[in-house]
C-alpha positions as CSV (number, residue, x, y, z in Angstrom):
1,L,9.5,48.4,5.3
2,G,8.2,51.8,4.3
3,Y,7.7,54.1,1.4
4,G,7.6,57.7,2.3
5,N,5.5,57.9,5.5
6,N,3.5,54.7,4.7
7,V,4.4,51.6,6.7
8,V,3.5,48.1,5.3
9,T,2.7,45.5,7.9
10,C,2.5,41.8,7.2
11,Q,-0.2,39.7,9.0
12,A,-0.5,36.0,9.3
13,T,-3.4,34.5,7.3
14,A,-5.0,31.3,8.4
15,T,-4.8,28.6,5.8
16,Y,-4.7,25.4,7.8
17,C,-6.4,23.6,10.7
18,P,-4.5,21.7,13.3
19,D,-3.8,17.9,12.9
20,L,-6.7,15.7,13.7
21,Q,-6.2,12.9,16.2
22,A,-8.7,10.6,17.9
23,S,-8.5,7.2,19.5
24,H,-10.2,4.5,17.5
25,A,-10.6,6.8,14.4
26,S,-9.2,7.2,10.9
27,F,-9.6,10.2,8.6
28,A,-10.1,10.5,4.9
29,G,-10.0,13.5,2.7
30,L,-7.4,15.6,4.6
31,N,-6.4,17.7,1.6
32,G,-3.6,19.2,3.6
33,R,-6.0,20.5,6.3
34,R,-6.7,23.6,4.2
35,L,-9.5,26.0,5.1
36,G,-12.7,24.9,3.5
37,S,-11.7,21.2,3.3
38,T,-13.9,18.5,4.7
39,V,-12.6,15.4,6.4
40,V,-14.6,12.2,7.0
41,M,-13.9,10.4,10.3
42,T,-14.5,6.7,10.5
43,C,-14.6,5.0,13.9
44,A,-13.3,1.5,14.5
45,D,-15.7,-1.4,14.9
46,G,-17.6,-1.1,18.2
47,Y,-17.3,2.8,18.2
48,I,-19.4,5.6,16.8
49,P,-18.7,9.3,16.2
50,A,-19.5,11.4,19.3
51,S,-21.2,13.9,17.0
52,G,-21.0,14.1,13.2
53,N,-18.5,12.2,11.1
54,A,-17.8,15.1,8.7
55,L,-15.5,17.8,10.0
56,K,-14.9,21.1,8.1
57,C,-11.9,23.4,8.5
58,L,-13.1,26.9,9.2
59,A,-11.3,30.2,9.8
60,V,-11.6,31.3,13.5
61,D,-9.8,34.6,12.8
62,A,-7.2,36.0,10.5
63,A,-4.5,33.8,11.9
64,Q,-6.2,30.6,13.0
65,G,-8.1,27.7,11.5
66,M,-10.2,25.3,13.5
67,W,-12.3,22.2,12.9
68,N,-16.1,22.8,13.2
69,D,-16.5,19.8,15.5
70,T,-14.6,17.6,17.9
71,A,-13.0,14.4,16.5
72,Y,-14.0,11.8,19.1
73,C,-15.3,8.2,18.9
74,N,-17.5,6.8,21.7
75,V,-18.0,3.1,22.5
76,D,-21.1,2.0,20.7
77,M,-23.2,0.4,23.4
78,S,-25.4,-1.4,20.8
79,Y,-22.5,-3.8,20.3
80,C,-22.2,-7.0,22.4
81,P,-18.9,-7.4,24.4
82,L,-16.2,-9.9,23.4
83,L,-16.7,-13.3,25.0
84,N,-13.8,-14.9,26.9
85,V,-14.0,-18.7,26.5
86,T,-11.5,-21.0,28.1
87,N,-10.6,-24.0,25.9
88,G,-12.3,-22.5,22.9
89,A,-12.6,-19.7,20.4
90,V,-15.5,-17.6,19.3
91,N,-16.3,-16.3,15.8
92,Y,-18.6,-13.3,15.4
93,S,-20.8,-12.3,12.5
94,N,-21.4,-8.6,11.8
95,N,-18.7,-7.4,14.2
96,R,-20.8,-8.1,17.3
97,S,-23.5,-5.6,16.3
98,L,-27.1,-6.2,17.2
99,D,-28.6,-9.4,15.6
100,S,-25.1,-10.8,15.1
101,V,-24.2,-14.4,16.1
102,A,-21.4,-15.6,18.3
103,T,-20.4,-19.2,17.3
104,L,-18.3,-21.3,19.7
105,H,-15.6,-23.6,18.5
106,C,-14.1,-25.8,21.4
107,H,-10.5,-27.0,21.3
108,G,-9.8,-30.8,20.8
109,G,-11.1,-32.9,23.7
110,Y,-13.6,-30.2,24.8
111,S,-17.2,-29.7,24.0
112,A,-19.9,-27.0,24.4
113,T,-21.6,-27.3,27.8
114,N,-24.9,-25.6,26.9
115,K,-25.1,-23.8,23.6
116,S,-22.7,-23.4,20.7
117,S,-24.0,-20.1,19.5
118,L,-25.6,-16.9,21.0
119,N,-27.4,-13.9,19.5
120,C,-26.6,-10.3,20.2
121,L,-29.8,-8.7,21.6
122,K,-30.7,-5.2,22.8
123,N,-31.4,-5.2,26.6
124,S,-33.7,-2.7,28.4
125,S,-30.8,-0.1,28.5
126,A,-30.4,-0.3,24.7
127,K,-27.1,-2.0,25.2
128,G,-26.0,-5.1,23.3
129,Q,-26.2,-8.3,25.4
130,W,-25.6,-11.9,24.5
131,S,-28.6,-14.3,24.7
132,G,-26.9,-16.6,27.2
133,I,-23.6,-18.1,28.3
134,I,-21.3,-20.4,26.3
135,A,-18.4,-22.5,27.6
136,C,-16.2,-25.4,26.7
137,E,-15.6,-28.3,29.1
């Protein structure tokens, strides 16, 4: 398109950031992924954000928007692992976080062999570890 000797050129303008996707994460406040918007990432139980949980959509250049951080959830090592018990089931308080309690419920005809509950404690590597072993026999 021109008017006289002047040529008008259209350029793309960044208005959006790419879709956010991360395993074990959900996002709130997407606002259409527009430049300037902030999204809050929440990780599933047993996971924590690899860096911050607030991501902001910024302009990289005139044609491209990009999030200011990576959307990624790491395993939270301060949680205790799931317990696999034959002939029973385990209920957890506080989603297996430190200081939570695992309570054993044995199926009919079976009983706890040692303890019926365990505490989630921090070991020397700052990882969650149960205070013993539980079983149904």
